[in-house]
C-alpha positions in Angstrom: -0.2 -0.1 0.1 2.7 2.4 1.0 4.9 2.0 -2.1 1.5 2.1 -4.4 0.9 5.5 -2.6 4.1 6.6 -2.8 5.0 6.1 -6.5 2.9 9.4 -8.0 4.5 11.3 -4.9 7.9 10.6 -5.8 7.3 11.3 -9.3 5.9 14.8 -7.8 8.7 15.3 -5.7 11.7 14.9 -8.4 9.4 17.5 -10.8 9.7 20.3 -8.0 13.2 19.1 -6.5 15.4 18.9 -9.8 15.2 22.3 -10.6 15.2 23.3 -7.1 18.7 21.2 -6.6 20.0 22.9 -9.8 19.1 26.6 -8.7 21.1 25.8 -5.0 23.9 24.3 -6.6 24.3 27.6 -8.9 23.6 29.7 -5.7 26.6 27.9 -4.0 24.4 26.2 -1.2 26.2 22.7 -0.5 24.4 19.5 0.2 25.2 19.4 3.7 23.8 22.9 4.5 20.4 21.7 3.3 20.8 18.5 5.0 21.3 20.4 8.3 18.7 23.3 7.3 15.9 20.8 6.7 16.7 18.9 10.2 16.4 22.4 11.8 12.9 22.6 10.3 11.5 19.2 11.3 12.6 20.1 15.0 10.5 23.2 14.6 7.7 21.3 13.1 7.9 18.5 15.7 7.9 21.4 18.7 4.6 22.6 16.8 2.8 19.4 16.3 3.6 18.7 20.2 2.2 22.0 21.1 -1.0 20.7 19.3 -1.0 22.5 16.2 -0.8 19.5 13.9 -1.7 21.1 11.1 1.1 23.4 10.9 3.4 20.7 12.4 2.7 18.3 9.7 3.3 21.0 6.8 6.2 22.1 8.3 8.0 18.7 9.0 6.7 17.6 5.5 8.3 20.2 3.6 11.5 20.1 5.8 11.6 16.6 5.3 11.4 17.0 1.7 15.5 18.1 2.1 16.0 14.5 2.4 15.5 14.1 -1.1 16.9 17.3 -2.2 20.1 17.1 -0.8 20.9 13.7 -2.5 19.6 15.2 -6.0 22.2 17.8 -5.3 25.3 15.5 -4.6 24.6 13.3 -7.5 24.1 16.5 -9.6 27.7 17.5 -8.3 28.8 14.1 -9.6 29.8 13.3 -5.9 28.5 12.2 -2.7 31.4 12.1 0.0 31.5 9.5 2.9 31.2 12.8 5.4 28.0 13.6 3.4 26.5 10.6 3.5 27.4 10.0 7.3 25.9 13.3 8.3 22.8 12.7 6.4 22.0 9.6 8.0 22.7 10.8 11.5 20.2 13.9 10.6 17.7 11.5 9.8 18.0 9.6 13.2 17.4 12.8 14.9 14.8 14.3 12.7 12.7 10.8 13.3 13.5 10.8 17.1 11.8 14.4 17.2 8.8 13.4 14.9 7.8 10.4 16.9 9.1 12.1 20.1 6.6 14.8 19.3 3.9 12.4 18.2 4.2 10.8 21.4 4.0 13.6 23.7 1.1 14.9 21.9 -0.9 11.8 22.4 0.2 11.7 26.2 -1.7 15.1 26.4 -4.7 13.2 24.9 -4.9 10.4 26.9 -3.3 8.1 24.5 -6.3 7.5 22.4 -6.1 4.0 20.7 -3.2 3.3 22.5 -1.3 5.5 20.0 1.5 6.4 22.3 2.7 2.3 22.0 2.6 2.3 18.0 4.6 5.6 17.8 7.0 4.0 20.3 7.2 0.7 18.1 7.4 3.2 15.1 10.2 5.1 16.3 12.2 1.4 17.2 11.6 -0.4 14.2 12.4 2.8 12.0 15.9 3.0 13.6 16.3 -0.7 13.1 15.6 -0.7 9.7 18.1 1.7 8.7 20.7 0.0 11.0 19.8 -3.6 8.8 20.7 -1.6 5.7 23.5 0.0 6.8 25.0 -2.8 8.6 24.7 -4.8 5.3 26.1 -2.5 3.2 29.1 -2.9 5.3 29.2 -6.3 5.3 28.9 -6.5 1.4 25.2 -7.3 1.6 22.1 -6.0 -0.1 19.1 -4.8 2.1 18.4 -2.0 -0.4 14.5 -2.9 -0.3 11.4 -2.0 1.9 8.0 -1.6 2.0 8.2 1.2 4.8 11.3 3.4 3.8 11.8 6.6 5.4 9.7 8.6 2.6 6.7 6.2 3.0 7.2 6.3 6.9 6.8 10.1 6.8 3.7 10.3 4.2 2.1 7.9 6.8 2.7 9.7 9.6 1.8 13.2 7.6 -1.5 11.5 6.5 -2.3 10.9 10.5 -1.6 14.6 11.6 -3.9 15.9 9.0 -6.6 13.1 10.0 -5.9 14.7 13.3 -5.6 18.6 12.7 -9.3 17.6 11.0 -10.7 16.9 14.2 -10.6 12.9 14.0 -9.4 11.5 16.7 -8.9 8.0 15.5 -6.8 9.4 12.3 -3.4 9.9 14.1 -3.3 6.6 16.1 -5.0 4.7 13.3 -2.1 5.7 10.9 0.5 5.0 13.6 -0.9 1.3 14.2 -0.4 0.8 10.3 3.0 2.3 10.2 4.2 0.1 12.7 3.2 -2.9 11.0 4.7 -2.2 7.8 7.9 -1.1 9.7 8.2 -4.6 11.4 7.6 -6.2 8.2 10.0 -3.9 6.6 12.6 -4.9 9.1 12.3 -8.7 8.3 11.9 -8.0 4.5 15.3 -6.6 4.6 16.8 -9.3 6.7 15.2 -12.1 4.6 16.8 -10.1 1.2 20.3 -9.5 2.8 20.3 -13.2 3.4 19.7 -14.4 0.2 22.4 -11.5 -1.2 25.0 -13.4 0.7 27.8 -14.9 -1.6 28.7 -18.8 -1.6 31.7 -19.6 0.8 34.9 -18.2 0.3 37.4 -20.2 -1.7 39.7 -22.3 0.2 43.0 -20.9 1.9 45.6 -20.0 0.0 48.7 -22.1 0.7 51.2 -21.4 2.9 53.7 -18.5 2.0 51.8 -17.1 -0.7 50.8 -13.3 -0.4 47.3 -12.8 0.9 44.5 -11.4 -1.4 42.9 -8.2 -0.5 39.2 -7.6 -0.7 38.7 -4.4 -3.2 37.6 -1.2 -1.6 34.3 -0.1 -1.0 32.9 2.3 -3.5 30.4 4.8 -3.7 28.5 6.2 -0.6 24.9 5.9 0.2 23.5 9.3 1.4 20.0 7.8 2.4 20.7 4.8 4.5 16.9 4.9 5.4 
């Protein structure tokens, strides 16, 4: 469901993001600056949501989260994505996710935890961290876990829909979307683990005879700027 919904959304985002990325690069803005600015925006939007301003908080978080696509597009247009850029992007994503779901928990606590939404939000937060970890750890081991029904883009879309439903006065809206996301996130964790297991290469060749020079593994190439 999440993937089906996100296909046209991603196409629309690309239509807007590409010209914006070119404009910012011409203006001398770096991808890392966009990454940090986006995280600051998410923190502001999360605070608004925690204080009960779900409508504005949702839109500020959504607009700021789009920088997660923008900085990667800028890096590709520059023809390089440095290792630090990838580290910074992943680190800021984790901070932003913690802020969003922390704000949701705080907001729902003030509402009496309708439909157990706080539990769902905590599951989403924990599962989201594991989703990202599995992909990053798999890459470090030479495996491929670059799949997922609920990647970071989809997770933010689902939470955003819940926030808008809640801002419209539908008490069940946010908790229901959180429970949906919790299920999809847990599924994605196992989806990535299974996919990584299937991409594991066969057993290594027998050890070389004594006295022969060891064969070094080729260096890793490329840096995934979005380990979500």
